[in-house]
N, C-alpha and C positions, 0 to 999 in steps of 0.2 A: 504493501499499499504507500502511495505517495505521502511525504510527509507534508503537514499544513502548519502555517504559520498564522499565530493570533497574535495581535498586540494587546500588551496590558501594562498597567501601572504598577512601578516597583513600590512595595510597602516596606519590605527589607530586602537588602541586596544578596547575592549569591546565585549559585549554580546547583540544579538538582536534576538527576535523572533517575526515574522511576516510574512506577506502575500506578493507575488511578484507583482511588478509593473515594467512593462517596460518603459523606457523613452530614446527618441532619441535626444542627445544633440549635434548631427552633422548635422544640417539642409543643405538642398542644399543652397551651397554657391552663387549662382546666382539668386539674389531675381528678381520677377517678375516686373520691371520698365520699360516696353515696353509702357504701357500707359500713362506715366508721362514725359512731356516736360523737358529737363534738358539742353535746350539751353540758358536758363538765368542764366549764370554764377554766378553772384552777388548772385541770389537767392538760387542757390543751395549751395553756400558757407555758406551762413547766415544759410539755414535750417542745414548744417552740425554742423555750431557752435552752433547753440541752443541745439542740441541734446549733444554734449559735456558738455556743462553748465548743462544741465539736469541731465545727468549721475553724472556730479561732485557732484552736490547737493545730490544726492541719496547716492553716497559712502561717502560723507562726513557725513550725517546723521548716516549712518550704524556705522562709525567710533566713534560718539559719544556714540551710544548706547552699542558698545563693551567696550568703556572706562568706561562708566557707571557700566557696568557689571564685570569691573575688568578684563577683556580678553585683556591685553594690547598687547600681540603678536599678536593676531587676529586682533586688531585694526591697527597695524602696517602693517600687510600684505595688508590689504584693502586700506591704506593711500599710498602704492607703486603704486596701481592702480590710485589713484588719481594724483600722480605725473607723471605718464605716459601720463594720459589726459593733462596735463599742459606741456607737453614737446614742446618746439616750433618747434624743427625739424620735429617732427612727425606731428604736425598741419601744419606747412608750406608746408610739402612734398603732404600731401592730398589736400590742397589747390592748388597746383602746378599741380595737376593730374587733377583736375576739369577745370582749366583753360586753360591748354595747350590740353589737349584732349577731353575736352566737356563731361566728365564722370559725371554719376550720383554721388550722394555722397556716395553710398552703394557700387559703384564698385570701386571708387578711393580709398575708405577705405580699401577695400579688397586687391587692388593692394599694396599699402604701408605696411600693417600689414603682406599681405602675404610674402613679401620679408623679412621682419624682422624674421618672423616664420621660413623660409628656413635656413636663417643663422644661427639661434639659433639651429636647428635641426640638423645641420652638425656638431655642437660641440661635441667633443669627451668627454666634461665635464659633467657629468651625473647631476650636480646642473644647469648647463646653459640649457641644453636641456630642464629640467623640466620647465623651466621659459617660455616655449613655451604655456604652457596651460594658463598662465595668458594673454598673448596676445590674445590668441583664445578667452578667455573669454570676454575681452574687445570688440573684434570685434563682438561676437555674440551678447552683449547686446547694443553695438551701432546700430547695423543693426536691431535688434527688436524696438529699439526707433524710427529709421529712417522710420520703416515700421508701427510705431504706435501699435505694437503688445504688448499684455499683458505681463509684465515682469515677473508675477507669473507663472512661466513654468510649475511647478508641479500640479497648481491647478486642471487641467482636468484628469491627469493619476492618482491622488490620489482619486478621488472621489468614495466613497462607497467601500473603501480599508482599513480594519482594520490593524493597526500598520503596515504601509507601509515598506517594504524594495524595494528601488529603484534600478533597473538595468539599466546601462548605460555603454558607452563605456569609457568616460573620466570623471574624476572628474575635476571639474572647483570651483573655488571659490566661483562664483556667485550660483552656485548649493549648495554647503555646506551651505551658508548663507540662502537660502530659505528651505534647509532641515531642518534647525533649527527652523524656523519660522512654517513649516508645520508638526513639529513633527514627522518626519521621523525617523524610529527604527533604519534602517541602510542602508549602500550602497553597492553595489558589482559593480565592474567595471572591464576592460579588459585591461586598461593601467594605467601607472602612478606609482610612488615611494612613500614611506613614507617620502621622502625630498622636495616633492612637496607643494606649499603654500595652495594648496587645502586639503592635507592630515593633514598639521599641523593645519589648521582651524579645521577640523573634530576632531582632538586630543583634541583641545581647548574646543570645543562643547560636547565632550563625545560621539560623533556619530561613532559608530564601522564601519569601512570600510574594505573589503576583496577583493582582487584582484586574479580573476581567469583568467589565461592567455589566454584560447581560450573559452570565456565566451559564445560566440554564439552557441558552440556545447554542451553546458551543458543542460540537458534534464529538462529545467524550464518551466513552462506555467504561464500564467496571475493568480494570486490571489492563486496559489499554497503557502502552508505552508512551511516555511524555518525556519532555525534557523543558524545565523552568529556566529560562534565561533572565535573571532578575539583575542583569548588569545592563543589557541594553533593553530590557522590557519586552520580553516576546515568550511567548508558548509555543512549543514546537510539539505537535501530535504527530506519533510515529516517525521518531527522528532516525536518520540513517546513521551508522557509527562515524561517520565522516563528520556529519554535523555534531555529533556529542563530542567528537576529540577537539573539533575546531573551537567550540563553545567554551569547554572545559579549560583549554590553552589560553584563552583571551582572559577567563577570570583567576588566573594564577601568577603569582610573582614572589618574590624574596625580599621583603623590606628590612631584614634585619641589619642591614647597612645600607646607609644613605647613599645611592647610586648616582654617578656623574650623569646629570641631565641637560638637555639643551636650553631648558626653562627652569625657571624656579616656580615650585609647587606650593602653594598656600591653601590653608583649611578654611572651608566655610563652616560655621556652627550657628546653631539656634539656642544652646544653651551651655554655660559654662561646664557643666557634668561631663560634656562631651571630650571636654579637653583632658588627656592623660599623657604619660611620659613618652609613650610610643608615637602618638601623634605630633609632638613637639620635635622628637627626633628626625621623624621624616618629613618635616616640612620647614619652610622658612619662618612661618609664624602664622597668626590668624589674619586671614585675607579679609574675611568678612564675618562679624558678629551681627546677625538680624535681631537686634534689640527689641522689635514690634512683639515677638512670642512672649517675652516677660511681661507685656501691657495686655496681651488676649489672656495669659493664664490669670491675670488678676481681675476678678469678676465684680468687686465692688464699686471701682473708680479708677482713676489714673493713680499707680502706684506713687507713693510720696518719696520724696529725696533721700530718705534713710533707707527704704525699702530696695530702691535702686543701688543706693551706695553700697549695701550689704552684697548684692549679687554681683556687680561689676568689680568689687574688692576681690571677691572669691575667684572671678577670671585672672586678674592680674596676678594674685598670689599663685595661681597654678601656673602661669605662663612664664613667670621669672622673668627673665631678659628678653624673652622673644617678643618681638614686634606684635602689637595687637590693633587690628582695624576695626573699630566700633562705628557702625551705620546708626546715624540718630534715627530717630522713630519714623519709620516709613508705613503709616496706616492709610487706609483708603484703597479704592480699587476693590479687590476681593479680600481685603483684610481689614476687617470691621470690628468695633468694639460694642458689648453690649450695653454700655454705660455713656455712650457717646454719639449724637445724632449728626449725620453728614449733609442734612438739608435734603432739598430735592435734587435727584440726580437722575437723569436718563440714561447717561452712560459713566459709571462710577470710575471707569479707568482715564476718563477726560475730565473728571470733577475735581473735588477736595482730595487731594493726596499730598502726603509728606509736608513739605515747609509751606504748602498754601494754607494749610490750617493754622500756622503760626501768625498769619497776617490777622486772625481772629482771637488766638489764644496764645501770645507767646510765651505765657507762663509755662506752658508743657514742655517747650525745648529749653527754656530756662532752668527748669527743676532739673531735667535729664544731664544738661550740660554741667550743672555744679555737682551733680553725683559723679560724673565721668571722671572731672578734673581732680575731685578730692580722691577717688578711688585709685587713680592711676599713680597715685604716689606709693601704693603698696608694692611696685615693680613694673618691669614691661616698658615696652617703648610705644607710648599711645600714637595711633593716629585716627583722628576724626574725619569720618568720611559723610559729606552731605549727599542724600540721594536726590533724583528726580530735578537737577538743577537745569533750567530752561535757558537762563540769561545771566550776563554779568550782574545786572540789577538785583535779580534774586539772591545771589550768591554774597552780594555786598550786604543785604538785608540780614543774610543768617551770620555773617561775620559780625556784624553789629550786635547780633544777639548773644553771640560767643563773647564779644568783648564784654557786654554787661553782665554775663555770668561771672567773668574772671574778677571785674571790679566788685561785685558782691562779695565774692569771697574773699579778695583782698581787705574789703572795708571791714568786715567781720573777724578778720584775724584767723581766718580758717585756713590750714594748711592745704596746697593744691599743687598740682604739677604745673610747672612754668613753661618747659621744653618739649614740645610736642609737635607732630605734624597735622596738616590739615589737607582733606582732598576732597574730590568731586566725583560722583557716580554718573557716568555718560549713559544716560537712558533715553533722551530726547533728541529727536533729528536737530531741533534749534540748537543744542549745545555743540553738536558737531561742527555746525558754521561759526561758532564763535570759540572754538576750542582754544586757539592760540591766545586769546584774550582772556580766557578763564583761567588757563595755566600760570599766567603771571600772578595770579591772585592765591594760588595754592602750591604745595609741596608735591603732591603726587595725584594720580587720577586712575580711576577702575573703569570699566565698561562692563554694562548691566545689559547683556547682549538679549535676555528675555523680553524685556520692555522696547529695546532700542529696536529690535527687528520686528516687533509688533507693532509699532507706531510708524517705523519705515514703510512697511508694506500694508498698513492698515488692515492687519489681519488679527483676528483673534484666534491665537495659536492654540487655544481649548476646544475651538469649534471642528468637529470631525469633519464637517463637509466641506470646509475650506483650508484644511491644513495642506493641501498642495501648494497653496498661494504662500504660505510661510516657507521662504526658500534662503535659508543662510547661505547656501552655497550659490546664489544669485551674484553674478559680477558685479552689479552695482553694490550689493552688500559687502563684498570683498573691497572693492575700491574704496567705501567708505572707511572700512577697517585701518586700511593700508594708509589712508590719510592721516588717521589718528596715531597711527604708530610713528609715521614720519613727523607729524607735528611735535608729539612728545620727545622725539630723540632730538629734535632741533632744538627744543627749549631745555633740554636736558633733565627732564622731569621723569619718574618712574611711571610707568604705566602697567596696569594689572586688567586682566579679564576675568570676571567672575559670574558670568551667566552659564546658563546649562551647556552652551557650545564648548565651554573650556574643558568639559568632561565627556563630550561627544566624540567616540572612538573614530568616528567616520571623518569628523569636522577638525579634530585637533592637530593633525598633520597641516592643516592650511594655516591654522593659527602660527604655527612655528614658521612656516614658510613665508608669512606675513611680516614677521620679525617681532613679535611677542616674546617678552623675556620672562613674563611671569603669568601663572594661571593659579586661581583659588577656585577650590572644586570641594564638594561634599567629601567626606572621610570614606564613604562607602566605595568611592570610585578609585580611591588610590592605588590599589593594587592594578587593575587593568590600564590605568592611565600611565603608571610609572613602567610597566612593561614594554607599552608602545612606546614611549619616549626613550626608553633604553635602547631600542634597536630601529631607531629612526633615522634615515640618511638625510640629514638636515641639508647639505647641499643639493641633495636631488630633489627634496621638497620645495626648495626655494626656485629652483629651475621650473618646477611644475607650475607653482605659483604665479610666476611671471606669465606663462601662457594663460593661466585662468584668469588674470587682470585684464586681458586683452580679448577674453571671450564675449560673445554676444547673449549667450543662453546659460541656465543653470545646467541644463544636458550637457553642454559642451564641457563645463567644468567636471561634472561627474565623469566624463569620457576621459578627459585628461588625469583625474586620479587614477582611474582604473587601468589605463594604459602603462602608467607608472609602477603599476602593481599594489595600488592601495585598496582596500576592501571597498566593495560597492555598499551603497547604503541600503538597508534595509527596507523595501517599501512592502508595507501589507494593506489588507483591505481595510477601509475606514473603522476607527476603534469605536466600540459601543460602550460609553462612559457610565451610563445611569440605567438603572433597573426600567425606568419608562422609555427607554428607547430600544429601536430594532433598526435592522438595515432593509430598505426596499429590495425585494430580490431581482427585480427587473433594471432599475436605473443605479442601483447600489448606494443611494443616498440614505443618511441617517434620518429616521423619522420619528415624531412621538408615537408612542403607543396609547397614552391615555387621551381620551375623548377624541380618537383618530376614527373617523367614520369608514375610511378606505381599509379596509380588514376582511380578510376570508380565511375559511380554515381548510386544510386538507390533510388527510391521513393523520388526524389528530394534532396537527402541528398549525399554529395561527400565524398568518404573514400580514405583515402591515405595508400600506403603500404611501407615497407622497401625493397621488392624485387617482382620479377615476380611471385616467388613461392607463398609468402604470398597471392598476389592478385589471383592467380588461385585457391587456396584452398578456398578463399572466395566466388569465382564466382560459384566454383563447387557445395560448400555447399548449395548456394542459389538456383541451380538448381535441386537438390535433391527433 
């Protein structure tokens, strides 16, 4: 059987070859309790309390094991589940449901946690909504305890399957813990993000996880051989031996000794907890700390100066003398806060973002800058990075706020760092045209290709139907990047690139050929990126890039790369990211399933279409 490629989103990086096992971790919520009396309220409360205590003991044991294995971040996640079980409000509400409504413990539990889940799911904050998985996990485990079911949920489905790749709807922390114990090779899910606690656990354990939006429609069957490539983001059904060997080779390298590379490799982080000795030994420093996740974690309001100071201090203490690039708060677009209204915005990506907010609320940046300047005294080389700069005027506005923050610290006699660097993140095309003027006002610059290319091509890169128009290899985009490299070199200012293209194994050779000296990437891409850079013919790729810069189409650029022996970019069918989306079988366009009147069913399978015309063509073809 020919292999089939399906694109997915990486929740936890890695490579896994194995065989498919389906698992339903969304059991019927209404437990069968009709045969058991629950009129004895005290007995029912006692039964509930015993299972709470039993689960706490199990979780605390798991915490100790993880700590012994030096998996401190994973241990902390499981400890949060222990804290939920100790919450007096939660316990009291379940007790109240049992007393007032004479409910069985399972039903009372479901009522209370169900209400909490409903509240969290309505949050527009991605990090908050992702915590519903933790609540669902606790509810699932408690209900299994109450029903005296075996907690080893994978035991049956993994029987007689070699190197199991488990397919399930949602990734839950308990599932990841058991996957580790059961030697699961990898996980495929249809829901969740890389920010969930379960995904963070999977990363800690080295279990690859790939999210396939409409997983139910994927043509997989039990015990089918698959290959999870959670480095480039794809699932291969019925992979050939050659494909398995090629993918596994891509994901391996030895980073015990820092190799000599043609570019400096920096690290992107979202949390100081991601910093460890190995990361600092294998990088030039922190090239991008995305501070907005600290603000998104905080649910009550903007974190105050002391809260921010504590977090930033821990980062500088961990980094020692290594350079630390802190990007000032970049909210707006898809990064929203539950405690702040951005006002009317038809297009959030063109609306109130980053420094534009400070025209209304300068105190937000003032507080952050004071915390950063104070914390940097702890060590490290501070580099402050301002995102989304459109013009010299906006940069001068931000520098004025920075000056005021310094003056306030000086006036109050507070210790703060005085020698640091200032930089700008080039993400807006207008900044490209005034780059030479902007460089006169800063010490360094970085390029955020995610937004820069999105605005340059006027393409939503997350829209599956127009992904073809998002073309990083387009000669116009290459010429734009080349102009930035040359301008920075002429000004003698360091230039870094920190967007996703920096870790794109197909695009990275172009960046080296264009003359970039530094890249900043997420830690999970270190191995494949370093492996590529170690073996890259720099003089050869520079000659290829010279040809690419004079090309007229992105196809010519790809052909030039392939002729020079560089891997071709993987092109898959349009990705289906949401449960409410499907692919029109006629025109291959991604369409909505909800409220879609162009739908038909054949042989038990439902098909959705973009129009009556496509549906008619499908039906007529089937009748011939």
